[in-house]
N, C-alpha and C positions, 0 to 999 in steps of 0.2 A: 610376952614377947615377939607375939607377931603384931599387937599394934604399935613395938617404940619402932620394928622398922618398918610398919607403915607410915607412923608418923613420919619419920625421918628422912622417906621419899619426899612423903608429901615438906615436907621445910625446903629439901633440895631442890623441888621442882618451885616451888614461890621462889626463893633467894635465887633462885638461875634464872626465872624469869623477869625477877626484878634489874637484877643483873641487867637483863638484855633492853630493858627500861629504860633504866638508868643509861644506856651506851649508846640509847635511841636521842634521854635528853640533853646529856653532856659531854659528847664526844667519843665515852669509850666502844664505841661503834668502829672507831678507825674514820682517817679524814686521808683522801683522794689528793694526788696532783696528778693532772694530764698533759702530757704534751704534747707537740707537734710530730715530734717523732724520735726513737731512738738513737742514743749515739750525736747528740745534736750538744756542743759545750754550751749553749748560750743555757741551755731547755736544761741542762745538768747544774748549774749552780742558780736557776731560780731554784730549784728543787734541793738544792743544799740549805737554802732561802726558808726552804718551806718547812724542813724536817725541822733544821734549829729548833725555830717556831713550836710547832707540835710536837715532838719529844723531848723540848723544855718544859712544856705542861705537862707533861706526865701522859702523854694520848701515843696513840697510833699511826703511823703518816706514811701512805703507801704510793709510790709510786708507778703510774701504767703507759706507757708511750708505745701507739706502730710502730712495726718496724720499719715502714715510711709516712711520710706527711701528706695522708692520706683522711677526707672523713669519713671514709666504714670503715676504716683500722679504729676512729675514735670512737662512733657507735658501739663496734664490739666492743671493747675495753668500758663504753660507762654502762653497758649494757651486763655485762657479767659483775661490775661494782655495784648497780644494781639489786643482783641478783645476792651480795654477799653484803647489805644492807649497811652500804657504810653511813656515817653520821653526813658527810657532806662531799662534795669534790667539785673540787679547783680547777678548771680547764681554760689550754692556751688555743686558743680553736684555732684548727684548717677551713672551718667555713663559717662565718659571719651567720647563717643562716640556717644552713644542712642541720645539725643539731638540735634545731628548739624541739622536735616531736621528742626525743631521748629524753634531753636534760630537764621536758615537762613530764615525764615520766615518772623520772627523779623525783621530782621536785614532788608531785600528784601524793608519793609514797613517802613525803615528810623528809626527806635529802634537801639537805644546803643547796647548792648551787652557786660557785659565784666564777667569773673569769678573771683572767691575770694575763697583762700583757696584750694578749693578742683577743680581741672579744667578742666574743655572742650577743646574740641581736637581746635587747631588755625585754623583749618578754619567756625568755629561756633564761634569765639569770635574777639574783637577788640584789648578785652588785658590779661590780667592774671593776678592778687591783690597774687603776690605768698608770705609767712610770712617770711622765709629768704630763703638764695640758701646754694645747697648743700654745702659749702667751710666752711662757715660761723657760718652752723651745728659743723661739723666736728672740729673746729678747737678751738669749745666751748666746745667740749666733749675733746679736747685735752689734753686743756689749764685749764678742773675743774681735769683729770688727775693730770699733774702738781704739782698740789694748793697743792690738800687732799695729794698725796704723798710726799708733799715737794723738789718735782722733778726726786725721787729713788723708786724702784721699781713693785711689780708685780701684773696685773689688768688684767681683764679676761669684757669681753664683751657678750652678754644675750641680743641677736636679736629675731626678731619675725620670720617668716620663713626662709628659705635656699632662696628661692624666691622673695621673697619681695624687689622691685626693688627702693625702696625708701632706704630702710632702708641697702642695700648692697648697694646703693651708698655713701652713709656716711660710712660705713667703708671704704670702698674702699677711700676717701680719707682720713679719719682718719689716716689708713697704708700711706697712702703719704706725709701725715703734719710728722707722727710721724719718719719717713728717711729720708726727705729733709731738718729737722731743727737741726742741731745739742744738744742744747738745750733740746730737748728729749731724747738721748740717751740714759737715763739711766730707763727711761720707758719702762716693761719689758714687751709687752700684751705677755701672754702668752699660749691665750686661744677663740678663736670665739666658741660660743652656741645656738644655738637654741630653742625656750623654746615657737612654734610655735601660740606666741600670746592665749596663753590657760596660765591657772593661774597654772593648776597645771602638766601642765612640763615643765615650767616656774621655776614651785617650786621645781621639783625634776630636773635641771641640775642646779641651784644655789648649792643647793647640791654638787651633783658631781662634781662641781669647786673645794667647800668646801674640800671636800675629796680628791682630785685630787691634788692640789699645796695648801700644809701645807704652803706657804710661801704668796698667794695672801693676798692684804692686800685693796683692790677695784673692784669690779666693776661695767662697763658703761650698761646701758638700754637704748639703744638709742630708746624704745617701753613704753608707761605705762603702761600696765601690765608687759610686767616684768618689771618695776624699782621696782612697789609694790609689785611681790610674791620676788623680791631677799631683797625690805626692809624687809620685814616679817620675812624672815627665817631669815636676821642677828641677829631679833629683839626676835626670838623664842628662837635662838640658844646662848641669850646673847652672843652675838660676838661684841656689839658696841662697836666703839670706837680701836679697833682691826681689821678690815673689815667694809666696805663704801659705801654703794651706791649710785652711780649719774641715770646720762643721764636725757631723755626726759619722766613726766609726769606730772598728772593731777593733779592738787593743792586740790581739793578735796580727794581722795586717797592717796596723800601725805601725809599729815599736820600730823598725826602722829609721819612720821619715820622722819621728817623732826627737828622736837619740840622732839624727844627724843633722836635725832645727831645720827641714823639711817645711815641719810643724810643728808649733811652738808648743803647743796643745788644743784637745778635741772633746769633742762631749758628748758622753751616750746614757745610756742608765745603769745602774748596781744591778744587777741579776738578781743575786743574792737576801740582798734587801728587798727586792719586788719579792719572793719570795715569801722571805719575812712576813713581810707588811700582811701577803697575803693569808698566810697559817696563821694568826691572830684574826685576821678576819674572818678566818676557816670557823677560829672557837668560841669569836662574839656568836658566828649568825646560830652556834647550836644550841650555846649557854643561852642564845634570847637578850643577850643585852645589846644586839642588836641586829637591824632586819634589814638591811638594805635600803629606809625611806633615809630623802634628801633631811635631815638635819641629826641625823643617828650620828654617834661618834664611838670610840674604842680609843685604847691603848697598845701599846704594838712594846715592848718587851723594852729591847735595847733601844729599838727605836725614841722609843719616848711616844707624844702625844699630847695631847689627845688629836686621832685623827679624822674628821668627817667626811659626812658623806657627802653631796656634792651632785648636782644636776647633772648628767650627759650626755652631751652631746645627740645621741642618738637616742634621745628621749628619755634611756632609761638614769640608774645613776652608776656616780661612779666612784673610784678613792684617787687622790695620787698621791703618789711616790712622793715628790719634791723634784726640786728642780735638777734638770742631764747633769751627772756626774762626770768633773772634769777628772782628763787627764790628762799626765805630762811627765817631765823628763825625772818626778819625783815621785812615782805612782804606777807608771807603764811597762814595766818589768814586772811586775809583781803580776797585774790584771792581765800582761798577755798572757802568764803560766794558766790564766781561768777561763781566755772565751779569745 
């Protein structure tokens, strides 16, 4: 009888050990997503997509976020996740470089690390899940100018700060597209203004554009603060139908302006799909079907695929979700409730 009990105990230990080892191999250790801060509507929607992808494949999804958007809070959370021996950690970072030491410790312990939306540096991750590449964003904005203006007319760009790297990259790409494609020859970019991502400054810059260019028909604002400020000026000054606004905006802030016609449509990214793609990347990394190297591919459930890993501008690798997501009267009410 004693031998039987010992045998059962040993067998139980072996099975338990195999279970944990298997979890480390195929994802049963849980997959964590760490956002910038708790209570952020955008982050909560990214988490919805991430959880959908993980749980639909039978694994555990874990959401963690610091109370405030600090790197110290994220470091503490990641240390806890390392202690839990999760299988993967996805992070939308509060600092590009400062998470490197703790994420390196995670990777050294066999945990797969990737970033979503807000990247960590190349040395800290296996791969980055990006919303859309620079050219696609710029092309979408130029195409919107062409469409809204009927192929010709004056437009201006209302950016954030003059030193904002992403804004400058999008604007430079827009200028390249305008110069390179003959069908955009009659679009006249009259000025690039900077509202410093401050509502009051963006408002005054919009007013200055209207005063300086009486034939101005469109303002493209690739910044959520700028687009909302410009649309409000157009609305308040009774210029709807004479001057339009488009660009990149938050649905919850732009609902009224899309419905009143100040903004025919705008773009941003679908946060649910971004998280969903991140969840499938986590499973692929853990299963070993994708390592994050250039040329790797993986499928992503309802998003289809295969999605390809490509070189990222920061020297690492990334996966692009796709073109920016369009918001217009047909869908703005739904998305305004989302974020």
